[in-house]
N, C-alpha and C positions, 0 to 999 in steps of 0.2 A: 672834660666830656667832648670837646670839639675834636681832639685827636682821635678819640674812639670813633666818633661819627665819620671822620674823614676816612679812616681805615675800613669801616663797614661800607662806606660808599664806594670804595675801590673793589668791593667784593670779598673782603676777608671774612673769615668765620669769626664768631665772638671771641673764641680763644686766641686766635692769632691777632685779632685787632687789639685785644687787651694787652697782649705781650708787646706789640709794637707801640702802644700808647703808654706803657708803663703802669698798667692798672691790673690788680689781681683779677683773675678770671671770674670769681664769684661776684665781685663788685660790678664788673662789666656786665654780667648777666642780669643783675638787679637793675642796672641802668637801662639796658635794652628792654627788659620787661616793662619798666615804667614808661619808657618812650613809646612802646607799642600800645600800651593801655591808654595813653593820653593822645594817641593819634599822630604823634610827631615822627614816628618811624614805622614803616611797614615791612613785614617779612617778605622776602623775595618771592616766596611761593604764594602770597596772598592773591595775586591776580593770575599768576602762571597756572596754579592748580585749579582755577575756576573754570577753565575751558575757553577762555576768551582768546586764546591763541597768542600768548605773549612770547617773548624771546625771539623776536624777529619774524614770527610766522603770522602774526595778526595784522590786519589792515584797517580795522575800525578806528575811528577817531579816539574812542575811549582807550584802546590799547596804545595808540601812538602817544597820547598825552601821558598816560601812566608810565610808559616805558622810556620816555624821552631822556631821563637822567640815569637810567640803569646801565652800569658798566657791563652787564651780561648781554645786553641787546646790541652791542656794537660790533 
């Protein structure tokens, strides 16, 4: 699971992260769904689509904290 999370953290899609981690795509999707439901993983669009101005355009403390580890905001 850690290899999958590492690849996702680098900005990979679920399919490409699964391939790089050596996991079947269907199993990877189940793992991602579970992690999202339990709050251990958030979809990259969860804040970006909310209008808070993510991906480097927001200046609020909430955006800065949420996006600090995102590879897309660098």
